[in-house]
matplotlib code that plots the C-alpha trace (Angstrom):
import matplotlib.pyplot as plt

x = [5.3, 8.6, 8.9, 12.1, 13.2, 14.9, 16.7, 16.8, 20.1, 19.6, 21.6, 22.7, 19.5, 17.8, 17.0, 16.4, 19.5, 19.9, 18.2, 19.9, 19.0, 20.6, 22.6, 19.7, 17.0, 19.4, 20.3, 16.4, 16.1, 19.0, 17.5, 14.2, 15.2, 17.4, 14.5, 12.1, 14.3, 14.8, 10.9, 10.9, 13.4, 12.6, 8.4, 10.4, 12.2, 9.0, 8.3, 12.2, 12.7, 15.0, 18.4, 19.5, 22.3, 25.1, 24.0, 23.3, 27.3, 28.3, 25.9, 27.6, 31.0, 30.4, 29.1, 30.2, 32.6, 30.2, 29.1, 27.2, 23.6, 23.5, 25.1, 22.3, 19.4, 21.0, 21.2, 17.5, 16.5, 18.1, 17.1, 13.4, 13.2, 14.9, 12.4, 9.6, 10.4]
y = [7.2, 9.4, 12.2, 12.5, 14.8, 13.6, 15.4, 14.0, 13.4, 13.3, 13.1, 14.8, 13.3, 14.7, 10.7, 10.5, 8.3, 8.7, 10.1, 11.7, 11.8, 13.8, 11.8, 11.5, 10.3, 7.9, 6.3, 6.7, 4.8, 2.0, 1.9, 0.6, -1.5, -3.2, -3.1, -4.9, -7.7, -8.7, -8.1, -11.0, -13.0, -12.8, -14.0, -16.7, -18.2, -17.6, -21.4, -22.7, -25.1, -22.7, -23.6, -24.8, -22.2, -24.6, -25.1, -21.3, -20.7, -23.3, -21.8, -18.0, -19.1, -21.0, -17.8, -15.1, -13.9, -13.4, -10.1, -7.9, -8.0, -12.1, -11.9, -9.6, -11.5, -14.6, -12.9, -11.4, -15.4, -16.5, -14.0, -14.0, -18.0, -17.4, -14.9, -17.0, -20.3]
z = [-42.5, -42.2, -43.1, -45.0, -47.8, -50.2, -53.1, -56.4, -58.8, -62.3, -65.4, -68.1, -69.8, -67.0, -66.0, -62.2, -61.2, -57.7, -53.9, -51.8, -47.9, -45.1, -42.5, -39.8, -42.6, -43.5, -39.9, -38.9, -42.0, -40.5, -37.7, -38.4, -41.2, -38.5, -36.1, -38.3, -39.8, -35.4, -34.9, -37.9, -36.6, -33.3, -34.5, -36.7, -33.4, -31.2, -31.6, -31.0, -28.4, -25.5, -24.5, -21.5, -19.8, -20.7, -24.5, -24.8, -23.7, -26.2, -28.9, -28.3, -28.3, -31.6, -33.1, -31.6, -34.3, -36.3, -35.7, -33.2, -34.6, -34.3, -30.3, -29.6, -31.3, -30.0, -26.2, -26.7, -27.5, -25.2, -22.2, -23.3, -22.9, -19.5, -18.6, -19.7, -18.2]

ax = plt.figure().add_subplot(projection="3d")
ax.plot(x, y, z, "-o")
ax.set_aspect("equal")
plt.show()
């Protein structure tokens, strides 16, 4: 378990309404969440058929504007298929 220093923010009735954490802890949590999501996606696509180089390039061209994470995931999956083939 991560050791995260947190500070509770209370409203005027002393009810906790938020939590404040350091930017370092936030970035660690963000990385863990991204890695977890990536591993889940990799598990889901484990049984999918691999694309040929030509089809992979066409797929890349169709999704390249959807964001860097999508590109990285697709690139990793494509490279993994090429390694295991």
